[in-house]
N, CA, C and O of each residue as an XYZ file, in Angstrom:
660
protein
N      16.520      0.414      6.252
C      17.392      1.496      5.912
C      18.495      1.006      5.021
O      19.241      0.103      5.400
N      18.610      1.537      3.926
C      19.745      1.109      3.011
C      21.087      1.235      3.603
O      21.347      2.169      4.360
N      21.993      0.287      3.274
C      23.388      0.263      3.860
C      24.317      1.320      3.207
O      25.536      1.200      3.331
N      23.789      2.325      2.533
C      24.633      3.293      1.928
C      23.972      4.672      2.028
O      22.767      4.710      2.278
N      24.628      5.758      1.862
C      24.211      7.130      1.881
C      23.938      7.482      0.292
O      24.301      6.723     -0.606
N      23.352      8.546      0.091
C      23.015      9.058     -1.281
C      24.358      9.207     -2.066
O      24.406      8.860     -3.246
N      25.444      9.716     -1.427
C      26.676      9.885     -2.015
C      27.375      8.606     -2.329
O      28.186      8.544     -3.253
N      27.062      7.540     -1.545
C      27.875      6.317     -1.735
C      27.040      5.266     -2.611
O      27.506      4.146     -2.826
N      25.783      5.665     -3.113
C      24.913      4.874     -3.927
C      25.697      4.197     -4.983
O      25.782      2.969     -4.990
N      26.313      4.982     -5.933
C      26.905      4.421     -7.099
C      27.945      3.354     -6.763
O      27.938      2.247     -7.301
N      28.809      3.724     -5.881
C      29.910      2.772     -5.476
C      29.219      1.519     -4.831
O      29.635      0.409     -5.161
N      28.248      1.622     -3.984
C      27.674      0.484     -3.468
C      27.087     -0.335     -4.582
O      27.333     -1.540     -4.625
N      26.279      0.277     -5.544
C      25.853     -0.410     -6.660
C      26.783     -1.212     -7.473
O      26.518     -2.340     -7.886
N      27.943     -0.546     -7.696
C      29.018     -1.204     -8.451
C      29.541     -2.366     -7.834
O      29.850     -3.353     -8.502
N      29.668     -2.312     -6.517
C      30.180     -3.443     -5.726
C      29.203     -4.578     -5.606
O      29.590     -5.723     -5.838
N      27.838     -4.308     -5.225
C      26.943     -5.321     -4.841
C      26.080     -5.736     -6.002
O      25.647     -6.887     -5.963
N      25.756     -4.961     -7.053
C      24.901     -5.232     -7.983
C      25.435     -5.995     -9.263
O      25.287     -5.582    -10.413
N      26.026     -7.074     -8.928
C      26.660     -8.001    -10.013
C      25.945     -9.224     -9.927
O      26.102     -9.928     -8.929
N      25.111     -9.600    -10.924
C      24.511    -10.794    -11.065
C      22.868    -10.497    -11.314
O      22.453     -9.459    -11.828
N      22.147    -11.435    -10.924
C      20.747    -11.438    -11.174
C      19.912    -11.429     -9.969
O      20.257    -12.041     -8.958
N      18.797    -10.736    -10.044
C      17.782    -10.701     -8.980
C      16.669    -11.630     -9.388
O      16.173    -11.602    -10.515
N      16.275    -12.494     -8.386
C      15.055    -13.301     -8.727
C      13.776    -12.664     -8.122
O      13.793    -11.601     -7.502
N      12.698    -13.384     -8.351
C      11.319    -12.805     -7.920
C      10.843    -13.764     -6.790
O      10.892    -14.975     -7.003
N      10.427    -13.334     -5.709
C       9.795    -14.099     -4.696
C       8.297    -13.775     -4.613
O       7.988    -12.631     -4.283
N       7.416    -14.600     -4.860
C       6.042    -14.300     -4.807
C       5.501    -14.708     -3.377
O       5.933    -15.756     -2.897
N       4.659    -14.014     -2.718
C       4.296    -14.355     -1.401
C       3.448    -15.674     -1.536
O       2.644    -15.925     -2.434
N       3.768    -16.421     -0.528
C       3.054    -17.717     -0.377
C       2.020    -17.566      0.811
O       2.298    -16.862      1.782
N       0.865    -18.220      0.713
C      -0.247    -18.072      1.558
C      -0.523    -19.371      2.225
O      -0.019    -20.384      1.740
N      -1.274    -19.450      3.292
C      -1.794    -20.647      3.832
C      -2.877    -21.225      2.990
O      -3.368    -20.577      2.066
N      -3.298    -22.556      3.322
C      -4.184    -23.283      2.282
C      -5.415    -22.473      2.180
O      -5.959    -22.389      1.079
N      -5.995    -21.772      3.370
C      -7.077    -21.125      3.300
C      -7.040    -19.621      2.751
O      -8.023    -18.885      2.670
N      -5.790    -19.314      2.407
C      -5.507    -17.976      1.802
C      -5.768    -16.836      2.767
O      -5.884    -15.693      2.325
N      -5.868    -17.094      4.082
C      -6.064    -16.001      5.022
C      -4.748    -15.366      5.596
O      -4.718    -14.210      6.019
N      -3.681    -16.191      5.581
C      -2.424    -15.592      6.290
C      -1.206    -16.080      5.241
O      -1.221    -16.956      4.376
N      -0.257    -15.258      5.621
C       1.006    -15.546      4.708
C       1.630    -16.949      5.294
O       1.465    -17.299      6.462
N       2.281    -17.614      4.436
C       2.867    -18.862      4.855
C       4.339    -18.577      5.069
O       5.088    -18.688      4.099
N       4.809    -18.231      6.212
C       6.162    -17.840      6.491
C       7.111    -18.906      6.353
O       8.254    -18.593      6.022
N       6.816    -20.184      6.561
C       7.716    -21.170      6.244
C       8.021    -21.342      4.779
O       9.166    -21.615      4.417
N       7.059    -21.194      3.952
C       7.242    -21.306      2.441
C       8.005    -20.144      1.975
O       8.851    -20.298      1.094
N       7.758    -18.906      2.532
C       8.431    -17.731      2.077
C       9.917    -17.865      2.517
O      10.788    -17.466      1.744
N      10.201    -18.328      3.544
C      11.569    -18.430      4.021
C      12.375    -19.521      3.138
O      13.566    -19.396      2.853
N      11.605    -20.550      2.766
C      12.099    -21.566      1.930
C      12.419    -21.125      0.574
O      13.387    -21.610     -0.010
N      11.637    -20.195      0.006
C      11.853    -19.561     -1.256
C      13.001    -18.644     -1.270
O      13.695    -18.540     -2.281
N      13.247    -17.945     -0.156
C      14.306    -16.896     -0.116
C      15.620    -17.784      0.039
O      16.616    -17.467     -0.610
N      15.644    -18.854      0.858
C      16.865    -19.666      0.941
C      17.344    -20.252     -0.400
O      18.529    -20.333     -0.721
N      16.251    -20.670     -1.184
C      16.487    -21.298     -2.529
C      17.174    -20.106     -3.429
O      18.093    -20.382     -4.199
N      16.711    -18.855     -3.299
C      17.394    -17.768     -4.089
C      18.743    -17.646     -3.699
O      19.590    -17.459     -4.573
N      19.104    -17.733     -2.372
C      20.531    -17.654     -1.970
C      21.202    -18.869     -2.451
O      22.283    -18.667     -3.003
N      20.813    -20.047     -2.366
C      21.356    -21.258     -2.819
C      21.718    -21.265     -4.293
O      22.763    -21.747     -4.730
N      20.715    -20.657     -5.068
C      20.963    -20.726     -6.518
C      21.909    -19.500     -6.981
O      22.123    -19.335     -8.182
N      22.410    -18.738     -6.115
C      23.426    -17.743     -6.408
C      22.894    -16.445     -6.793
O      23.671    -15.659     -7.335
N      21.587    -16.072     -6.578
C      20.979    -14.771     -6.967
C      21.695    -13.678     -5.964
O      22.082    -13.985     -4.836
N      21.801    -12.531     -6.457
C      22.308    -11.370     -5.615
C      21.172    -10.918     -4.746
O      21.424    -10.400     -3.659
N      20.023    -11.071     -5.128
C      18.798    -10.386     -4.308
C      17.550    -11.026     -4.818
O      17.559    -11.833     -5.747
N      16.474    -10.641     -4.183
C      15.040    -11.047     -4.592
C      14.164     -9.831     -4.503
O      14.230     -8.984     -3.613
N      13.348     -9.836     -5.511
C      12.204     -8.787     -5.632
C      11.045     -9.429     -4.912
O      10.621    -10.526     -5.276
N      10.528     -8.773     -3.902
C       9.416     -9.209     -3.164
C       8.162     -8.700     -4.021
O       7.796     -7.525     -4.028
N       7.583     -9.673     -4.701
C       6.456     -9.323     -5.673
C       5.204     -8.693     -5.082
O       4.626     -9.334     -4.204
N       4.761     -7.628     -5.421
C       3.546     -7.072     -4.944
C       2.272     -7.125     -5.848
O       1.197     -6.678     -5.446
N       2.425     -7.672     -7.047
C       1.361     -7.776     -7.970
C       0.461     -8.955     -7.832
O       0.151     -9.654     -8.797
N       0.049     -9.162     -6.619
C      -0.761    -10.220     -6.313
C      -1.837     -9.697     -5.326
O      -1.758     -8.569     -4.838
N      -2.782    -10.504     -5.069
C      -3.875    -10.074     -4.157
C      -3.392    -10.097     -2.646
O      -3.533    -11.036     -1.862
N      -2.779     -8.845     -2.392
C      -2.195     -8.627     -1.041
C      -2.381     -7.234     -0.682
O      -2.312     -6.333     -1.518
N      -2.631     -7.034      0.624
C      -2.635     -5.549      1.050
C      -1.384     -5.168      1.570
O      -0.562     -6.015      1.917
N      -1.140     -3.741      1.666
C       0.117     -3.184      2.015
C       0.545     -3.867      3.401
O       1.712     -4.252      3.458
N      -0.167     -4.035      4.385
C       0.295     -4.507      5.689
C       0.859     -5.954      5.411
O       1.983     -6.262      5.808
N       0.131     -6.751      4.787
C       0.618     -8.184      4.524
C       1.895     -8.181      3.597
O       2.733     -9.080      3.668
N       1.987     -7.205      2.796
C       3.148     -7.171      1.814
C       4.277     -6.802      2.661
O       5.312     -7.458      2.548
N       4.211     -5.766      3.556
C       5.348     -5.301      4.425
C       5.739     -6.542      5.355
O       6.908     -6.788      5.652
N       4.712     -7.254      5.761
C       5.226     -8.339      6.599
C       5.924     -9.433      5.763
O       6.865    -10.037      6.277
N       5.541     -9.715      4.560
C       6.157    -10.502      3.606
C       7.562    -10.031      3.453
O       8.488    -10.841      3.503
N       7.755     -8.803      3.275
C       9.195     -8.308      3.020
C       9.927     -8.491      4.401
O      11.064     -8.960      4.362
N       9.402     -8.178      5.560
C      10.131     -8.521      6.783
C      10.595     -9.927      6.877
O      11.716    -10.201      7.306
N       9.724    -10.839      6.471
C      10.238    -12.269      6.551
C      11.276    -12.558      5.637
O      12.241    -13.264      5.930
N      11.075    -11.953      4.385
C      12.173    -12.214      3.376
C      13.479    -11.563      3.887
O      14.531    -12.201      3.852
N      13.425    -10.309      4.357
C      14.667     -9.762      4.827
C      15.369    -10.435      5.974
O      16.595    -10.539      6.004
N      14.484    -10.944      7.026
C      15.003    -11.769      8.061
C      15.710    -12.966      7.465
O      16.854    -13.216      7.843
N      15.143    -13.684      6.609
C      15.647    -14.901      6.072
C      16.951    -14.728      5.269
O      17.872    -15.543      5.330
N      16.972    -13.523      4.450
C      18.155    -13.323      3.686
C      19.270    -12.832      4.398
O      20.386    -12.952      3.891
N      19.113    -12.233      5.630
C      20.344    -11.695      6.195
C      21.029    -10.681      5.419
O      20.408     -9.865      4.738
N      22.329    -10.711      5.506
C      23.088     -9.720      4.653
C      23.493    -10.414      3.361
O      24.310     -9.890      2.604
N      22.988    -11.463      3.131
C      23.512    -12.222      1.908
C      22.772    -11.805      0.619
O      23.354    -11.848     -0.465
N      21.520    -11.412      0.732
C      20.697    -10.970     -0.404
C      20.224     -9.508     -0.421
O      20.014     -9.012      0.686
N      20.045     -8.823     -1.387
C      19.539     -7.584     -1.559
C      17.996     -7.769     -1.704
O      17.511     -8.567     -2.506
N      17.261     -6.978     -0.876
C      15.834     -7.014     -0.966
C      15.267     -5.917     -1.733
O      15.432     -4.757     -1.354
N      14.507     -6.245     -2.950
C      14.025     -5.211     -3.716
C      12.446     -5.060     -3.497
O      11.683     -6.023     -3.581
N      12.045     -3.796     -3.217
C      10.672     -3.456     -3.096
C      10.031     -3.373     -4.443
O      10.656     -2.810     -5.342
N       8.877     -3.862     -4.670
C       8.126     -3.869     -5.965
C       7.039     -2.825     -5.737
O       5.989     -3.099     -5.155
N       7.325     -1.640     -6.208
C       6.385     -0.570     -6.177
C       5.320     -0.412     -7.270
O       5.458      0.407     -8.178
N       4.271     -1.206     -7.161
C       3.239     -1.355     -8.074
C       1.768     -0.997     -7.564
O       0.773     -1.534     -8.050
N       1.715     -0.081     -6.582
C       0.466      0.245     -5.925
C      -0.263      1.199     -6.849
O       0.281      1.706     -7.831
N      -1.564      1.430     -6.479
C      -2.487      2.108     -7.336
C      -2.218      3.594     -7.772
O      -2.519      4.016     -8.888
N      -1.638      4.331     -6.812
C      -1.452      5.675     -7.042
C      -0.029      6.143     -6.360
O       0.658      5.408     -5.651
N       0.249      7.352     -6.668
C       1.590      7.954     -6.138
C       1.527      7.984     -4.565
O       2.495      7.561     -3.933
N       0.537      8.420     -3.986
C       0.385      8.423     -2.477
C       0.571      7.084     -1.912
O       1.338      6.962     -0.957
N      -0.073      6.013     -2.414
C       0.044      4.673     -1.899
C       1.551      4.255     -2.101
O       2.153      3.694     -1.186
N       2.124      4.518     -3.244
C       3.519      3.987     -3.462
C       4.439      4.750     -2.552
O       5.397      4.141     -2.076
N       4.241      6.100     -2.239
C       5.227      6.692     -1.295
C       5.005      6.105      0.033
O       6.013      5.900      0.708
N       3.815      5.787      0.541
C       3.677      5.137      1.800
C       4.333      3.801      1.892
O       4.978      3.483      2.890
N       4.156      2.908      0.722
C       4.757      1.694      0.545
C       6.291      1.800      0.563
O       6.956      0.919      1.108
N       6.820      2.781      0.021
C       8.292      2.882     -0.037
C       8.896      3.146      1.461
O       9.948      2.651      1.864
N       8.146      3.908      2.123
C       8.448      4.259      3.537
C       8.464      2.915      4.348
O       9.435      2.536      5.003
N       7.319      2.263      4.232
C       7.232      0.912      4.917
C       8.310     -0.041      4.403
O       8.929     -0.750      5.196
N       8.538     -0.068      3.131
C       9.467     -0.941      2.619
C      10.812     -0.847      3.255
O      11.422     -1.814      3.711
N      11.277      0.518      3.251
C      12.591      0.914      3.796
C      12.677      0.493      5.335
O      13.748      0.093      5.790
N      11.585      0.584      6.093
C      11.563      0.175      7.359
C      11.580     -1.392      7.568
O      11.994     -1.952      8.583
N      11.086     -1.980      6.497
C      11.056     -3.601      6.466
C      12.382     -4.109      6.097
O      12.646     -5.275      6.393
N      13.278     -3.364      5.470
C      14.639     -3.678      5.064
C      14.937     -3.726      3.560
O      15.926     -4.311      3.120
N      14.109     -3.135      2.844
C      14.363     -3.000      1.414
C      15.609     -2.134      1.156
O      15.900     -1.189      1.889
N      16.313     -2.489      0.110
C      17.483     -1.683     -0.244
C      17.294     -1.061     -1.591
O      17.933     -0.047     -1.871
N      16.489     -1.577     -2.415
C      16.129     -1.041     -3.706
C      14.719     -1.014     -3.959
O      13.951     -1.636     -3.226
N      14.254     -0.242     -5.085
C      12.949     -0.134     -5.446
C      12.794     -0.329     -6.921
O      13.456      0.333     -7.721
N      11.920     -1.239     -7.287
C      11.445     -1.371     -8.641
C      10.179     -0.693     -8.836
O       9.181     -1.061     -8.216
N      10.149      0.368     -9.738
C       8.850      1.007     -9.863
C       8.163      0.348    -11.108
O       8.818      0.096    -12.119
N       6.892      0.089    -11.011
C       6.248     -0.487    -12.208
C       4.771      0.073    -12.266
O       4.203      0.616    -11.318
N       4.247     -0.137    -13.492
C       2.834      0.407    -13.613
C       1.959     -0.329    -12.724
O       2.203     -1.516    -12.507
N       0.915      0.271    -12.158
C       0.041     -0.466    -11.388
C      -0.838     -1.454    -12.218
O      -1.157     -1.150    -13.368
N      -1.211     -2.561    -11.689
C      -2.015     -3.555    -12.383
C      -3.173     -3.020    -12.968
O      -3.641     -3.561    -13.969
N      -3.730     -1.964    -12.442
C      -4.945     -1.289    -13.108
C      -4.783     -0.318    -14.177
O      -5.729      0.294    -14.673
N      -3.524     -0.183    -14.536
C      -3.264      0.871    -15.517
C      -3.507      0.302    -16.955
O      -3.444     -0.909    -17.171
N      -3.781      1.201    -17.909
C      -3.976      0.781    -19.216
C      -2.978      1.577    -20.139
O      -3.148      2.785    -20.301
N      -2.020      0.961    -20.696
C      -1.057      1.837    -21.490
C      -1.693      2.370    -22.717
O      -2.463      1.695    -23.400
N      -1.352      3.618    -22.992
C      -1.851      4.351    -24.147
C      -0.740      4.340    -25.286
O       0.468      4.423    -25.061
N      -1.316      4.228    -26.518
C      -0.209      4.282    -27.572
C       0.341      5.746    -27.711
O      -0.295      6.759    -27.420
N       1.588      5.700    -28.187
C       2.257      6.962    -28.302
C       1.782      7.666    -29.443
O       1.509      7.034    -30.464
N       1.644      8.967    -29.387
C       1.205      9.751    -30.526
C       2.268      9.965    -31.451
O       1.984     10.282    -32.607
N       3.517      9.826    -31.077
C       4.706     10.047    -31.915
C       5.360      8.708    -32.277
O       6.541      8.521    -31.984
N       4.691      7.841    -32.855
C       5.268      6.505    -33.296
C       6.256      6.711    -34.338
O       5.975      7.483    -35.256
N       7.304      6.158    -34.315
C       8.406      6.279    -35.279
C       8.448      5.030    -36.177
O       9.268      4.993    -37.095
N       7.630      4.036    -35.964
C       7.671      2.873    -36.900
C       6.610      2.913    -37.822
O       5.550      3.483    -37.562
N       6.862      2.272    -39.011
C       6.082      2.314    -40.089
C       5.807      0.869    -40.423
O       6.724      0.048    -40.452
N       4.487      0.535    -40.689
C       4.196     -0.918    -41.023
C       5.046     -1.373    -42.238
O       5.293     -0.665    -43.215
N       5.446     -2.604    -42.055
C       6.266     -3.155    -43.152
C       5.471     -3.520    -44.382
O       4.417     -4.134    -44.210
N       5.875     -3.196    -45.656
C       5.226     -3.660    -46.804
C       5.802     -4.947    -47.195
O       6.985     -5.217    -46.986
N       4.883     -5.831    -47.825
C       5.343     -7.236    -48.027
C       6.617     -7.420    -48.849
O       7.531     -8.123    -48.416
N       6.689     -6.829    -49.975
C       7.849     -7.099    -51.050
C       8.888     -5.943    -50.910
O      10.042     -6.119    -51.302
N       8.489     -4.755    -50.351
C       9.384     -3.738    -50.419
C      10.285     -3.608    -49.262
O      11.430     -3.166    -49.362
N       9.724     -4.018    -48.117
C      10.734     -3.996    -46.837
C      10.618     -5.368    -46.299
O       9.603     -5.773    -45.732
N      11.772     -6.132    -46.506
C      11.742     -7.612    -46.091
C      11.690     -7.639    -44.575
O      12.306     -6.809    -43.906
N      10.946     -8.603    -44.037
C      10.766     -8.784    -42.612
C      10.877    -10.324    -42.417
O      10.990    -11.099    -43.367
N      10.836    -10.719    -41.073
C      10.798    -12.179    -40.815
C       9.391    -12.795    -40.951
O       9.214    -13.989    -40.714
N       8.386    -11.973    -41.336
C       6.975    -12.527    -41.433
C       7.059    -13.487    -42.758
O       7.757    -13.292    -43.753
N       6.226    -14.500    -42.523
C       6.185    -15.436    -43.703
C       5.170    -15.028    -44.823
O       5.236    -15.466    -45.971
N       4.255    -14.174    -44.391
C       3.385    -13.641    -45.538
C       3.080    -12.183    -45.407
O       3.585    -11.525    -44.497
N       2.303    -11.680    -46.248
C       2.138    -10.117    -46.297
C       1.572     -9.702    -44.905
O       0.745    -10.391    -44.308
N       2.037     -8.611    -44.464
C       1.565     -8.163    -43.201
C       0.449     -7.092    -43.391
O      -0.130     -6.635    -42.405
N       0.168     -6.719    -44.566
C      -0.831     -5.672    -44.730
C      -2.270     -6.375    -45.138
O      -3.338     -5.841    -44.840
N      -2.200     -7.422    -45.733
C      -3.496     -8.056    -45.997
C      -3.370     -9.617    -46.121
O      -2.277    -10.099    -45.826
N      -4.244    -10.343    -46.474
C      -3.922    -11.851    -46.637
C      -3.816    -12.187    -48.001
O      -4.504    -13.112    -48.433
N      -2.904    -11.446    -48.880
C      -2.590    -11.858    -50.256
C      -1.646    -13.126    -50.293
O      -1.587    -13.823    -51.306
N      -0.988    -13.374    -49.276
C      -0.002    -14.494    -49.415
C       1.355    -14.279    -49.848
O       2.233    -15.137    -49.760
N       1.533    -12.980    -50.376
C       2.895    -12.720    -50.939
C       3.992    -12.961    -49.811
O       3.802    -12.629    -48.641
N       5.030    -13.503    -50.220
C       6.249    -13.775    -49.285
C       6.894    -12.499    -49.014
O       7.162    -11.716    -49.925
N       7.168    -12.251    -47.723
C       7.856    -11.028    -47.328
C       9.286    -10.958    -47.706
O       9.857     -9.872    -47.801
N       9.939    -12.198    -47.947
C      11.330    -12.174    -48.269
C      11.570    -12.753    -49.737
O      12.692    -12.959    -50.200
N      10.496    -12.965    -50.339
C      10.560    -13.406    -51.772
C      10.471    -12.156    -52.603
O      10.252    -11.041    -52.131
N      10.658    -12.422    -53.874
C      10.459    -11.450    -54.877
C       9.020    -11.260    -55.511
O       8.792    -10.507    -56.458
N       8.044    -12.074    -54.836
C       6.782    -12.103    -55.274
C       6.228    -10.555    -55.080
O       6.381    -10.000    -53.992
N       5.630     -9.936    -56.098
C       5.037     -8.564    -55.941
C       3.839     -8.675    -55.264
O       3.155     -9.687    -55.416
N       3.455     -7.688    -54.467
C       2.218     -7.715    -53.703
C       1.094     -7.449    -54.599
O       1.244     -6.825    -55.650
N      -0.038     -7.913    -54.199
C      -1.168     -7.777    -55.022
C      -1.625     -6.246    -55.006
O      -0.933     -5.485    -54.329
N      -2.666     -5.753    -55.650
C      -3.051     -4.340    -55.658
C      -3.694     -4.116    -54.359
O      -3.764     -2.948    -53.978
N      -4.168     -5.031    -53.626
C      -4.851     -4.693    -52.435
C      -3.814     -4.181    -51.305
O      -4.200     -3.413    -50.424
N      -2.617     -4.595    -51.363
C      -1.588     -4.192    -50.316
C      -0.585     -3.230    -50.763
O       0.262     -2.851    -49.954
N      -0.587     -2.798    -51.954
C       0.459     -1.874    -52.473
C       0.321     -0.572    -51.919
O       1.104      0.322    -52.239
């Protein structure tokens, strides 16, 4: 359960969220069957020693929700009140994410980072506002023409060939 109410959230954030949050990836046993609690605690201690304000418990690995919540409980226990624990909401759909958030809250997470699920494929925007750079008319940091392989320098006064004009 967060240490603040909805009305206190902004004030809590201004006081506590000063600095950087690191990422803690769950460690596993050599046979990859169980979490390696000792290694997880070590990683969380290092985050505290290095001066981070919190740690993101990374979920974009081969881990199921039950294991992830146990990973978060271990991190919370080791962090004590010194570090903010951030839940990484990257599960496959909204229903799974809502269940994960409830479990993360019970496990001691104070913040949530929502990200696209690993299985998602971004689609290009239909309303793109960028225009491709033309080699001699719109200088860029490219070393050669971006529209074809004519070799015209983007920052020089060399005119583009007829292929890219």
